[in-house]
N, CA, C and O atoms as a GROMACS GRO file, in nm:
protein
  416
    1TYR      N    1  -7.062   2.387  -2.370
    1TYR     CA    2  -7.168   2.476  -2.330
    1TYR      C    3  -7.135   2.616  -2.378
    1TYR      O    4  -7.041   2.680  -2.331
    2TYR      N    5  -7.213   2.662  -2.471
    2TYR     CA    6  -7.185   2.788  -2.538
    2TYR      C    7  -7.246   2.909  -2.470
    2TYR      O    8  -7.220   3.022  -2.512
    3LEU      N    9  -7.324   2.889  -2.368
    3LEU     CA   10  -7.392   3.002  -2.304
    3LEU      C   11  -7.327   3.039  -2.171
    3LEU      O   12  -7.393   3.095  -2.084
    4GLN      N   13  -7.201   3.011  -2.154
    4GLN     CA   14  -7.136   3.037  -2.027
    4GLN      C   15  -7.132   3.184  -1.990
    4GLN      O   16  -7.119   3.216  -1.872
    5GLN      N   17  -7.144   3.273  -2.086
    5GLN     CA   18  -7.143   3.416  -2.056
    5GLN      C   19  -7.282   3.471  -2.027
    5GLN      O   20  -7.296   3.589  -1.994
    6LEU      N   21  -7.383   3.386  -2.038
    6LEU     CA   22  -7.521   3.429  -2.012
    6LEU      C   23  -7.534   3.480  -1.869
    6LEU      O   24  -7.491   3.414  -1.775
    7ARG      N   25  -7.593   3.597  -1.853
    7ARG     CA   26  -7.604   3.659  -1.721
    7ARG      C   27  -7.746   3.664  -1.668
    7ARG      O   28  -7.766   3.679  -1.548
    8ALA      N   29  -7.846   3.653  -1.756
    8ALA     CA   30  -7.985   3.666  -1.710
    8ALA      C   31  -8.077   3.573  -1.788
    8ALA      O   32  -8.065   3.558  -1.910
    9ILE      N   33  -8.168   3.510  -1.715
    9ILE     CA   34  -8.276   3.430  -1.774
    9ILE      C   35  -8.404   3.480  -1.711
    9ILE      O   36  -8.422   3.470  -1.590
   10ASP      N   37  -8.494   3.533  -1.793
   10ASP     CA   38  -8.624   3.580  -1.745
   10ASP      C   39  -8.732   3.510  -1.825
   10ASP      O   40  -8.761   3.546  -1.939
   11LEU      N   41  -8.792   3.409  -1.764
   11LEU     CA   42  -8.899   3.331  -1.828
   11LEU      C   43  -9.029   3.341  -1.750
   11LEU      O   44  -9.114   3.253  -1.762
   12ASN      N   45  -9.046   3.446  -1.670
   12ASN     CA   46  -9.168   3.465  -1.592
   12ASN      C   47  -9.291   3.468  -1.682
   12ASN      O   48  -9.288   3.517  -1.794
   13ASN      N   49  -9.400   3.414  -1.628
   13ASN     CA   50  -9.534   3.429  -1.688
   13ASN      C   51  -9.543   3.379  -1.832
   13ASN      O   52  -9.602   3.446  -1.917
   14ASN      N   53  -9.486   3.262  -1.859
   14ASN     CA   54  -9.489   3.207  -1.994
   14ASN      C   55  -9.563   3.074  -2.005
   14ASN      O   56  -9.566   3.015  -2.113
   15ASN      N   57  -9.621   3.027  -1.896
   15ASN     CA   58  -9.696   2.901  -1.896
   15ASN      C   59  -9.608   2.785  -1.943
   15ASN      O   60  -9.657   2.692  -2.007
   16LEU      N   61  -9.479   2.790  -1.911
   16LEU     CA   62  -9.386   2.684  -1.948
   16LEU      C   63  -9.399   2.566  -1.853
   16LEU      O   64  -9.436   2.585  -1.737
   17SER      N   65  -9.370   2.446  -1.900
   17SER     CA   66  -9.379   2.329  -1.815
   17SER      C   67  -9.255   2.243  -1.835
   17SER      O   68  -9.175   2.266  -1.926
   18GLY      N   69  -9.240   2.145  -1.748
   18GLY     CA   70  -9.124   2.056  -1.753
   18GLY      C   71  -9.039   2.074  -1.630
   18GLY      O   72  -9.082   2.137  -1.533
   19SER      N   73  -8.921   2.021  -1.633
   19SER     CA   74  -8.831   2.033  -1.518
   19SER      C   75  -8.711   2.119  -1.557
   19SER      O   76  -8.687   2.145  -1.675
   20ILE      N   77  -8.637   2.161  -1.457
   20ILE     CA   78  -8.517   2.242  -1.478
   20ILE      C   79  -8.397   2.158  -1.438
   20ILE      O   80  -8.392   2.105  -1.326
   21SER      N   81  -8.302   2.145  -1.525
   21SER     CA   82  -8.186   2.059  -1.503
   21SER      C   83  -8.082   2.126  -1.414
   21SER      O   84  -8.068   2.249  -1.412
   22ASP      N   85  -8.008   2.044  -1.341
   22ASP     CA   86  -7.896   2.095  -1.263
   22ASP      C   87  -7.782   2.143  -1.352
   22ASP      O   88  -7.688   2.206  -1.304
   23GLU      N   89  -7.790   2.115  -1.482
   23GLU     CA   90  -7.690   2.168  -1.575
   23GLU      C   91  -7.694   2.320  -1.582
   23GLU      O   92  -7.606   2.383  -1.640
   24LEU      N   93  -7.795   2.377  -1.522
   24LEU     CA   94  -7.803   2.521  -1.505
   24LEU      C   95  -7.674   2.573  -1.441
   24LEU      O   96  -7.634   2.687  -1.464
   25GLY      N   97  -7.610   2.490  -1.361
   25GLY     CA   98  -7.486   2.528  -1.293
   25GLY      C   99  -7.370   2.556  -1.386
   25GLY      O  100  -7.272   2.617  -1.344
   26PHE      N  101  -7.379   2.513  -1.511
   26PHE     CA  102  -7.274   2.544  -1.607
   26PHE      C  103  -7.277   2.691  -1.649
   26PHE      O  104  -7.184   2.740  -1.712
   27LEU      N  105  -7.384   2.760  -1.614
   27LEU     CA  106  -7.396   2.903  -1.644
   27LEU      C  107  -7.333   2.981  -1.528
   27LEU      O  108  -7.403   3.041  -1.446
   28THR      N  109  -7.202   2.978  -1.522
   28THR     CA  110  -7.131   3.031  -1.405
   28THR      C  111  -7.138   3.182  -1.391
   28THR      O  112  -7.105   3.235  -1.285
   29ASN      N  113  -7.179   3.253  -1.495
   29ASN     CA  114  -7.193   3.398  -1.487
   29ASN      C  115  -7.336   3.442  -1.466
   29ASN      O  116  -7.366   3.562  -1.469
   30LEU      N  117  -7.425   3.347  -1.443
   30LEU     CA  118  -7.566   3.379  -1.425
   30LEU      C  119  -7.587   3.462  -1.299
   30LEU      O  120  -7.544   3.423  -1.190
   31VAL      N  121  -7.652   3.575  -1.314
   31VAL     CA  122  -7.681   3.666  -1.203
   31VAL      C  123  -7.830   3.664  -1.170
   31VAL      O  124  -7.868   3.673  -1.054
   32LEU      N  125  -7.914   3.654  -1.272
   32LEU     CA  126  -8.059   3.664  -1.255
   32LEU      C  127  -8.127   3.541  -1.315
   32LEU      O  128  -8.102   3.506  -1.431
   33LEU      N  129  -8.213   3.476  -1.236
   33LEU     CA  130  -8.293   3.363  -1.283
   33LEU      C  131  -8.436   3.385  -1.239
   33LEU      O  132  -8.467   3.377  -1.120
   34GLN      N  133  -8.524   3.413  -1.334
   34GLN     CA  134  -8.664   3.436  -1.305
   34GLN      C  135  -8.747   3.330  -1.378
   34GLN      O  136  -8.752   3.327  -1.501
   35LEU      N  137  -8.811   3.244  -1.301
   35LEU     CA  138  -8.893   3.137  -1.356
   35LEU      C  139  -9.034   3.138  -1.299
   35LEU      O  140  -9.107   3.041  -1.319
   36GLU      N  141  -9.074   3.241  -1.230
   36GLU     CA  142  -9.201   3.238  -1.158
   36GLU      C  143  -9.321   3.239  -1.252
   36GLU      O  144  -9.314   3.282  -1.367
   37ASN      N  145  -9.432   3.190  -1.196
   37ASN     CA  146  -9.562   3.186  -1.265
   37ASN      C  147  -9.559   3.106  -1.395
   37ASN      O  148  -9.602   3.153  -1.501
   38ASN      N  149  -9.507   2.985  -1.385
   38ASN     CA  150  -9.509   2.889  -1.495
   38ASN      C  151  -9.565   2.758  -1.439
   38ASN      O  152  -9.632   2.759  -1.336
   39ARG      N  153  -9.539   2.648  -1.506
   39ARG     CA  154  -9.586   2.517  -1.459
   39ARG      C  155  -9.470   2.419  -1.447
   39ARG      O  156  -9.487   2.300  -1.473
   40PHE      N  157  -9.352   2.468  -1.408
   40PHE     CA  158  -9.238   2.380  -1.390
   40PHE      C  159  -9.264   2.284  -1.275
   40PHE      O  160  -9.328   2.321  -1.176
   41THR      N  161  -9.216   2.161  -1.287
   41THR     CA  162  -9.234   2.059  -1.185
   41THR      C  163  -9.101   1.989  -1.160
   41THR      O  164  -9.000   2.016  -1.225
   42GLY      N  165  -9.104   1.899  -1.065
   42GLY     CA  166  -8.985   1.821  -1.033
   42GLY      C  167  -8.902   1.888  -0.927
   42GLY      O  168  -8.941   1.991  -0.870
   43PRO      N  169  -8.787   1.830  -0.900
   43PRO     CA  170  -8.702   1.886  -0.794
   43PRO      C  171  -8.646   2.022  -0.830
   43PRO      O  172  -8.615   2.050  -0.946
   44VAL      N  173  -8.633   2.105  -0.730
   44VAL     CA  174  -8.566   2.234  -0.745
   44VAL      C  175  -8.422   2.203  -0.788
   44VAL      O  176  -8.360   2.115  -0.730
   45PRO      N  177  -8.368   2.273  -0.886
   45PRO     CA  178  -8.231   2.245  -0.932
   45PRO      C  179  -8.126   2.300  -0.835
   45PRO      O  180  -8.046   2.386  -0.870
   46GLU      N  181  -8.130   2.250  -0.713
   46GLU     CA  182  -8.047   2.304  -0.605
   46GLU      C  183  -7.897   2.290  -0.634
   46GLU      O  184  -7.821   2.383  -0.608
   47ILE      N  185  -7.856   2.178  -0.686
   47ILE     CA  186  -7.713   2.158  -0.714
   47ILE      C  187  -7.668   2.257  -0.820
   47ILE      O  188  -7.564   2.322  -0.806
   48GLY      N  189  -7.746   2.268  -0.927
   48GLY     CA  190  -7.711   2.362  -1.033
   48GLY      C  191  -7.707   2.506  -0.985
   48GLY      O  192  -7.616   2.581  -1.019
   49LEU      N  193  -7.806   2.544  -0.905
   49LEU     CA  194  -7.807   2.680  -0.851
   49LEU      C  195  -7.685   2.704  -0.763
   49LEU      O  196  -7.630   2.814  -0.762
   50GLY      N  197  -7.644   2.603  -0.689
   50GLY     CA  198  -7.528   2.615  -0.602
   50GLY      C  199  -7.398   2.629  -0.679
   50GLY      O  200  -7.298   2.675  -0.624
   51GLN      N  201  -7.397   2.589  -0.806
   51GLN     CA  202  -7.278   2.599  -0.888
   51GLN      C  203  -7.270   2.731  -0.964
   51GLN      O  204  -7.174   2.755  -1.037
   52SER      N  205  -7.367   2.815  -0.946
   52SER     CA  206  -7.369   2.947  -1.012
   52SER      C  207  -7.334   3.052  -0.907
   52SER      O  208  -7.423   3.107  -0.842
   53PRO      N  209  -7.206   3.079  -0.889
   53PRO     CA  210  -7.161   3.157  -0.773
   53PRO      C  211  -7.202   3.304  -0.772
   53PRO      O  212  -7.194   3.368  -0.668
   54GLN      N  213  -7.245   3.358  -0.886
   54GLN     CA  214  -7.278   3.499  -0.890
   54GLN      C  215  -7.427   3.528  -0.883
   54GLN      O  216  -7.468   3.643  -0.896
   55LEU      N  217  -7.509   3.425  -0.862
   55LEU     CA  218  -7.654   3.445  -0.856
   55LEU      C  219  -7.690   3.549  -0.752
   55LEU      O  220  -7.653   3.538  -0.635
   56THR      N  221  -7.762   3.648  -0.794
   56THR     CA  222  -7.807   3.754  -0.704
   56THR      C  223  -7.958   3.751  -0.688
   56THR      O  224  -8.009   3.776  -0.578
   57TYR      N  225  -8.028   3.722  -0.794
   57TYR     CA  226  -8.175   3.730  -0.796
   57TYR      C  227  -8.229   3.597  -0.849
   57TYR      O  228  -8.201   3.558  -0.962
   58VAL      N  229  -8.308   3.527  -0.766
   58VAL     CA  230  -8.370   3.401  -0.806
   58VAL      C  231  -8.517   3.406  -0.768
   58VAL      O  232  -8.551   3.436  -0.654
   59SER      N  233  -8.603   3.377  -0.864
   59SER     CA  234  -8.747   3.374  -0.839
   59SER      C  235  -8.803   3.245  -0.898
   59SER      O  236  -8.806   3.228  -1.020
   60LEU      N  237  -8.847   3.155  -0.811
   60LEU     CA  238  -8.898   3.024  -0.852
   60LEU      C  239  -9.044   3.004  -0.814
   60LEU      O  240  -9.099   2.897  -0.840
   61GLN      N  241  -9.107   3.102  -0.755
   61GLN     CA  242  -9.239   3.083  -0.697
   61GLN      C  243  -9.348   3.061  -0.801
   61GLN      O  244  -9.333   3.092  -0.919
   62ASN      N  245  -9.459   3.006  -0.753
   62ASN     CA  246  -9.577   2.977  -0.834
   62ASN      C  247  -9.548   2.879  -0.948
   62ASN      O  248  -9.582   2.902  -1.064
   63ASN      N  249  -9.484   2.770  -0.911
   63ASN     CA  250  -9.457   2.656  -0.997
   63ASN      C  251  -9.489   2.531  -0.916
   63ASN      O  252  -9.548   2.541  -0.808
   64GLY      N  253  -9.451   2.417  -0.964
   64GLY     CA  254  -9.475   2.292  -0.893
   64GLY      C  255  -9.348   2.225  -0.848
   64GLY      O  256  -9.342   2.102  -0.841
   65PHE      N  257  -9.245   2.303  -0.816
   65PHE     CA  258  -9.119   2.246  -0.771
   65PHE      C  259  -9.135   2.171  -0.639
   65PHE      O  260  -9.222   2.204  -0.558
   66THR      N  261  -9.051   2.072  -0.618
   66THR     CA  262  -9.047   1.997  -0.492
   66THR      C  263  -8.901   1.985  -0.449
   66THR      O  264  -8.810   2.015  -0.525
   67GLY      N  265  -8.881   1.942  -0.326
   67GLY     CA  266  -8.746   1.917  -0.277
   67GLY      C  267  -8.702   2.015  -0.172
   67GLY      O  268  -8.783   2.074  -0.101
   68SER      N  269  -8.571   2.032  -0.163
   68SER     CA  270  -8.512   2.115  -0.058
   68SER      C  271  -8.417   2.217  -0.118
   68SER      O  272  -8.353   2.193  -0.220
   69LEU      N  273  -8.410   2.330  -0.053
   69LEU     CA  274  -8.315   2.435  -0.089
   69LEU      C  275  -8.217   2.462   0.026
   69LEU      O  276  -8.141   2.559   0.021
   70ASN      N  277  -8.220   2.378   0.128
   70ASN     CA  278  -8.139   2.405   0.246
   70ASN      C  279  -7.988   2.404   0.220
   70ASN      O  280  -7.916   2.486   0.277
   71ALA      N  281  -7.940   2.314   0.134
   71ALA     CA  282  -7.797   2.313   0.102
   71ALA      C  283  -7.757   2.443   0.032
   71ALA      O  284  -7.651   2.499   0.059
   72LEU      N  285  -7.843   2.490  -0.057
   72LEU     CA  286  -7.818   2.617  -0.125
   72LEU      C  287  -7.816   2.731  -0.025
   72LEU      O  288  -7.728   2.818  -0.031
   73CYS      N  289  -7.910   2.731   0.066
   73CYS     CA  290  -7.917   2.838   0.167
   73CYS      C  291  -7.792   2.840   0.254
   73CYS      O  292  -7.749   2.946   0.298
   74SER      N  293  -7.734   2.724   0.280
   74SER     CA  294  -7.614   2.719   0.364
   74SER      C  295  -7.492   2.781   0.296
   74SER      O  296  -7.395   2.815   0.362
   75LEU      N  297  -7.497   2.796   0.163
   75LEU     CA  298  -7.386   2.859   0.090
   75LEU      C  299  -7.386   3.010   0.100
   75LEU      O  300  -7.284   3.074   0.075
   76VAL      N  301  -7.499   3.068   0.136
   76VAL     CA  302  -7.516   3.213   0.129
   76VAL      C  303  -7.408   3.291   0.205
   76VAL      O  304  -7.348   3.381   0.147
   77PRO      N  305  -7.380   3.262   0.333
   77PRO     CA  306  -7.282   3.345   0.404
   77PRO      C  307  -7.143   3.346   0.339
   77PRO      O  308  -7.084   3.452   0.323
   78SER      N  309  -7.092   3.229   0.303
   78SER     CA  310  -6.957   3.226   0.246
   78SER      C  311  -6.954   3.288   0.106
   78SER      O  312  -6.856   3.354   0.069
   79ARG      N  313  -7.059   3.267   0.028
   79ARG     CA  314  -7.064   3.326  -0.106
   79ARG      C  315  -7.075   3.477  -0.099
   79ARG      O  316  -7.018   3.548  -0.182
   80ARG      N  317  -7.147   3.528  -0.002
   80ARG     CA  318  -7.157   3.675   0.011
   80ARG      C  319  -7.024   3.735   0.048
   80ARG      O  320  -6.992   3.847   0.006
   81ASP      N  321  -6.944   3.663   0.125
   81ASP     CA  322  -6.810   3.711   0.157
   81ASP      C  323  -6.725   3.722   0.031
   81ASP      O  324  -6.644   3.814   0.018
   82THR      N  325  -6.744   3.628  -0.062
   82THR     CA  326  -6.663   3.623  -0.183
   82THR      C  327  -6.720   3.708  -0.296
   82THR      O  328  -6.647   3.780  -0.363
   83TYR      N  329  -6.853   3.698  -0.317
   83TYR     CA  330  -6.915   3.760  -0.434
   83TYR      C  331  -7.006   3.878  -0.402
   83TYR      O  332  -7.064   3.938  -0.492
   84GLY      N  333  -7.018   3.912  -0.277
   84GLY     CA  334  -7.097   4.029  -0.240
   84GLY      C  335  -7.246   4.009  -0.242
   84GLY      O  336  -7.308   3.997  -0.136
   85GLY      N  337  -7.307   4.005  -0.359
   85GLY     CA  338  -7.452   4.006  -0.368
   85GLY      C  339  -7.520   3.872  -0.378
   85GLY      O  340  -7.637   3.865  -0.415
   86TYR      N  341  -7.451   3.763  -0.346
   86TYR     CA  342  -7.507   3.629  -0.366
   86TYR      C  343  -7.643   3.614  -0.299
   86TYR      O  344  -7.658   3.637  -0.179
   87LEU      N  345  -7.741   3.576  -0.378
   87LEU     CA  346  -7.879   3.552  -0.335
   87LEU      C  347  -7.934   3.664  -0.247
   87LEU      O  348  -7.990   3.638  -0.140
   88GLN      N  349  -7.919   3.786  -0.292
   88GLN     CA  350  -7.978   3.899  -0.221
   88GLN      C  351  -8.130   3.896  -0.229
   88GLN      O  352  -8.198   3.943  -0.138
   89PHE      N  353  -8.182   3.842  -0.337
   89PHE     CA  354  -8.327   3.833  -0.355
   89PHE      C  355  -8.360   3.690  -0.395
   89PHE      O  356  -8.312   3.641  -0.497
   90PHE      N  357  -8.442   3.623  -0.314
   90PHE     CA  358  -8.473   3.482  -0.338
   90PHE      C  359  -8.619   3.456  -0.306
   90PHE      O  360  -8.663   3.476  -0.193
   91LEU      N  361  -8.695   3.410  -0.406
   91LEU     CA  362  -8.836   3.376  -0.386
   91LEU      C  363  -8.859   3.233  -0.432
   91LEU      O  364  -8.819   3.194  -0.541
   92ALA      N  365  -8.924   3.155  -0.347
   92ALA     CA  366  -8.963   3.018  -0.382
   92ALA      C  367  -9.089   2.985  -0.304
   92ALA      O  368  -9.126   3.056  -0.210
   93ASP      N  369  -9.155   2.877  -0.342
   93ASP     CA  370  -9.277   2.835  -0.273
   93ASP      C  371  -9.242   2.756  -0.148
   93ASP      O  372  -9.267   2.635  -0.140
   94CYS      N  373  -9.184   2.823  -0.051
   94CYS     CA  374  -9.135   2.756   0.069
   94CYS      C  375  -9.246   2.726   0.170
   94CYS      O  376  -9.227   2.642   0.258
   95ASN      N  377  -9.357   2.790   0.159
   95ASN     CA  378  -9.464   2.772   0.257
   95ASN      C  379  -9.574   2.678   0.211
   95ASN      O  380  -9.676   2.663   0.279
   96ASN      N  381  -9.557   2.614   0.096
   96ASN     CA  382  -9.663   2.528   0.045
   96ASN      C  383  -9.645   2.380   0.081
   96ASN      O  384  -9.727   2.297   0.042
   97GLY      N  385  -9.540   2.348   0.154
   97GLY     CA  386  -9.515   2.210   0.193
   97GLY      C  387  -9.444   2.129   0.087
   97GLY      O  388  -9.409   2.014   0.112
   98GLN      N  389  -9.423   2.185  -0.029
   98GLN     CA  390  -9.356   2.114  -0.139
   98GLN      C  391  -9.205   2.137  -0.138
   98GLN      O  392  -9.128   2.049  -0.176
   99VAL      N  393  -9.163   2.256  -0.096
   99VAL     CA  394  -9.021   2.293  -0.098
   99VAL      C  395  -8.978   2.326   0.043
   99VAL      O  396  -9.039   2.410   0.110
  100ASP      N  397  -8.873   2.261   0.089
  100ASP     CA  398  -8.816   2.287   0.220
  100ASP      C  399  -8.703   2.389   0.202
  100ASP      O  400  -8.609   2.366   0.126
  101CYS      N  401  -8.714   2.501   0.275
  101CYS     CA  402  -8.619   2.609   0.253
  101CYS      C  403  -8.600   2.689   0.382
  101CYS      O  404  -8.696   2.729   0.447
  102SER      N  405  -8.475   2.711   0.416
  102SER     CA  406  -8.446   2.789   0.537
  102SER      C  407  -8.408   2.933   0.504
  102SER      O  408  -8.380   3.010   0.596
  103CYS      N  409  -8.406   2.972   0.377
  103CYS     CA  410  -8.363   3.108   0.344
  103CYS      C  411  -8.472   3.189   0.273
  103CYS      O  412  -8.444   3.298   0.224
  104CYS      N  413  -8.592   3.140   0.267
  104CYS     CA  414  -8.700   3.216   0.203
  104CYS      C  415  -8.762   3.312   0.304
  104CYS      O  416  -8.855   3.385   0.270
   0.00000   0.00000   0.00000
């Protein structure tokens, strides 16, 4: 994986479709992930997001994601102790009945 130093992904408002792989977790230096206002579907890449310890800003809203983010949300207190800004800003479609989330 050659993009391990990648720190930001901003794909907002691009009408992109498909799913997001949990391999996202190999981007261990990722701080910002913006995917809002596209047509992504499938499960939220919760495992991959949980493997990116420096994530500070995540925006997944206005897509077709399904699943749960509760395991990711449970990491927040311990990660903030270690990394400071972990998930300081988090947006997802938690109120649409498609994504179960306790930290939105």
